[in-house]
Every structure is written in C-alpha cells, then in structure tokens.
Residue frames as qw, qx, qy, qz and C-alpha x, y, z in Angstrom:
[[0.000, 0.891, 0.454, 0.000, 0.00, 0.00, 0.00],
 [0.402, 0.161, -0.003, 0.901, 1.34, 3.44, -0.88],
 [0.065, -0.707, -0.482, 0.514, -0.09, 6.33, 1.10],
 [0.382, 0.838, 0.334, 0.203, -1.37, 9.18, -1.02],
 [0.132, -0.973, 0.170, 0.083, 1.08, 11.66, 0.53],
 [0.535, -0.487, 0.602, 0.338, 3.98, 9.38, -0.54],
 [0.765, 0.530, 0.362, 0.046, 3.00, 9.00, -4.21],
 [0.295, 0.929, -0.221, -0.030, 5.50, 11.66, -5.32],
 [0.503, -0.580, 0.628, 0.129, 8.32, 9.39, -4.09],
 [0.625, 0.103, 0.735, 0.244, 7.63, 7.02, -7.00],
 [0.076, 0.212, -0.485, -0.845, 7.50, 7.72, -10.76],
 [0.502, 0.385, 0.652, -0.418, 3.71, 7.35, -10.91],
 [0.636, 0.664, 0.050, -0.390, 2.47, 6.43, -14.36],
 [0.601, 0.602, -0.524, -0.041, 5.66, 4.69, -15.44],
 [0.952, -0.186, -0.224, 0.095, 7.64, 1.62, -14.43],
 [0.085, -0.810, 0.534, -0.229, 10.71, 1.40, -12.22],
 [0.662, 0.171, -0.714, 0.154, 13.06, -1.31, -10.99],
 [0.638, -0.623, 0.204, -0.403, 12.36, -2.69, -7.51],
 [0.528, 0.364, -0.733, 0.226, 15.27, -4.60, -5.97],
 [0.747, -0.530, 0.194, -0.352, 14.91, -6.93, -3.00],
 [0.789, -0.356, 0.468, 0.176, 18.01, -8.79, -1.93],
 [0.364, -0.281, 0.672, 0.580, 19.76, -10.29, -4.96],
 [0.297, 0.455, 0.762, 0.353, 16.69, -10.09, -7.20],
 [0.126, 0.386, 0.068, -0.911, 14.95, -7.22, -8.91],
 [0.290, 0.466, 0.797, 0.251, 11.92, -6.78, -11.13],
 [0.031, -0.278, -0.285, -0.917, 10.03, -4.20, -13.09],
 [0.101, -0.532, -0.743, 0.394, 7.30, -2.59, -10.95],
 [0.032, -0.406, -0.242, -0.880, 4.85, 0.26, -11.02],
 [0.210, 0.145, 0.565, -0.785, 2.41, 2.03, -8.74],
 [0.185, -0.348, -0.799, -0.454, -1.06, 0.67, -9.37],
 [0.275, -0.010, 0.396, -0.876, -4.42, 1.82, -8.07],
 [0.129, -0.376, -0.899, -0.181, -7.91, 0.50, -7.54],
 [0.335, -0.455, -0.110, -0.818, -11.17, 2.36, -7.06],
 [0.304, -0.186, -0.847, 0.395, -12.66, 1.90, -3.60],
 [0.388, -0.581, -0.222, -0.680, -15.77, 2.78, -1.63],
 [0.547, -0.186, -0.712, 0.399, -14.58, 1.64, 1.83],
 [0.041, -0.136, -0.370, 0.918, -15.70, 5.04, 3.20],
 [0.411, 0.552, 0.560, -0.461, -19.12, 4.64, 1.63],
 [0.530, 0.476, 0.586, 0.386, -20.54, 4.95, -1.87],
 [0.113, 0.972, 0.198, 0.063, -20.77, 8.73, -1.58],
 [0.239, -0.872, 0.390, 0.175, -16.98, 9.02, -0.97],
 [0.941, 0.279, 0.060, 0.183, -15.27, 7.13, -3.80],
 [0.135, -0.864, 0.464, 0.142, -11.47, 7.24, -3.87],
 [0.815, 0.407, -0.411, 0.039, -8.48, 5.16, -4.95],
 [0.742, -0.576, 0.321, 0.120, -6.01, 2.96, -3.06],
 [0.475, 0.751, -0.458, -0.019, -2.44, 2.92, -4.42],
 [0.836, -0.385, 0.391, 0.027, -0.04, -0.01, -4.14],
 [0.304, 0.615, -0.700, -0.195, 3.05, -1.73, -5.53],
 [0.969, -0.045, -0.135, -0.202, 2.68, -5.47, -6.09],
 [0.114, 0.601, -0.763, 0.208, 5.19, -7.62, -4.26],
 [0.876, -0.139, -0.426, -0.180, 5.00, -11.36, -3.62],
 [0.693, 0.036, -0.584, 0.422, 6.20, -13.08, -0.48],
 [0.075, -0.384, 0.368, -0.843, 5.13, -10.49, 2.09],
 [0.397, -0.411, -0.813, 0.110, 3.28, -11.44, 5.26],
 [0.324, -0.845, -0.254, -0.342, 0.98, -9.48, 7.52],
 [0.620, -0.762, 0.018, 0.186, 3.07, -7.48, 9.95],
 [0.737, 0.125, 0.132, 0.650, 6.19, -7.25, 7.75],
 [0.109, -0.872, -0.026, 0.476, 7.88, -3.88, 7.96],
 [0.690, 0.493, 0.310, 0.430, 8.84, -2.49, 4.56],
 [0.181, -0.776, 0.131, 0.591, 11.43, 0.18, 3.82],
 [0.682, 0.537, 0.343, 0.360, 11.88, 1.42, 0.25],
 [0.225, -0.768, 0.142, 0.582, 14.60, 3.88, -0.69],
 [0.617, 0.775, -0.099, -0.092, 15.81, 5.32, -3.96],
 [0.861, -0.060, 0.145, 0.484, 19.07, 3.91, -5.26],
 [0.125, -0.873, 0.113, 0.459, 21.51, 6.82, -5.28],
 [0.313, -0.397, 0.662, 0.554, 23.60, 5.27, -8.08],
 [0.114, 0.200, 0.833, 0.503, 20.86, 4.18, -10.49],
 [0.368, 0.093, 0.060, -0.923, 17.94, 6.38, -11.48],
 [0.746, 0.004, -0.262, -0.612, 14.51, 4.73, -11.53],
 [0.646, 0.005, -0.751, 0.136, 15.76, 1.96, -9.23],
 [0.524, -0.596, 0.216, -0.569, 14.37, 1.45, -5.74],
 [0.384, 0.195, -0.865, 0.257, 15.67, -0.89, -3.06],
 [0.698, -0.470, -0.139, -0.522, 13.24, -2.65, -0.72],
 [0.162, 0.259, -0.850, 0.429, 14.13, -4.03, 2.68],
 [0.716, -0.390, -0.364, -0.450, 11.70, -6.33, 4.48],
 [0.009, -0.302, 0.785, -0.541, 11.87, -6.95, 8.21],
 [0.583, -0.294, -0.687, -0.318, 9.63, -9.81, 9.26],
 [0.465, -0.517, 0.333, -0.636, 7.87, -9.35, 12.58],
 [0.969, -0.129, -0.085, -0.191, 7.28, -13.12, 12.71],
 [0.779, 0.292, -0.380, 0.405, 11.00, -13.85, 12.41],
 [0.033, 0.546, -0.427, 0.720, 11.79, -11.31, 15.16],
 [0.727, -0.403, 0.171, -0.529, 9.23, -12.90, 17.49],
 [0.980, 0.021, -0.197, 0.032, 10.64, -16.39, 16.86],
 [0.561, 0.439, -0.414, 0.566, 14.19, -15.15, 17.50],
 [0.123, -0.491, 0.397, -0.766, 13.28, -13.29, 20.69],
 [0.144, -0.034, -0.946, 0.288, 11.28, -16.16, 22.09]]
C-alpha cells in the first residue's frame, strides 16, 4: 500500500526497478477504485505489487543513489523477530 502523501516518491504512471536482496523486477504504482468510506466518498487505493510479504512485515523502500529509476526494498519480518526473541 502506498499512502497518497507518498505517491510523489515514485515515478507514478511509469515503471521502475524494484530490488529486494539479490533479485529485482520491473514494478509500477497501481491503483484501484474503492468505496470503503461509503458509496458517496469514492477514492483510490495505491499499491506496488510484491509477492512473499506477510501481515506485519515492515517495509522500507529507498531510492538507489547510483541508479535512477531503481528502488531498493528491505523487508523486516515481525514473525522472524518474534521467533528469535522467544
């Protein structure tokens, strides 16, 4: 999910490279119409598709300073932290 006030961080309307660990793939900001606030308040939810995430994962995305249109994603799993800490 991309919050509306963070849309300017991404090149909305065009693709970019999203790197996670040793792999990377072409990505883009997508949106869907929604009426979760009621039919009289339609709006859109913005997101970047990414497989392998679990509820509670903490995501950090930063721009790659060396490559334009490349973003690096770091995932910290809350589940893994809980298992480690006991």
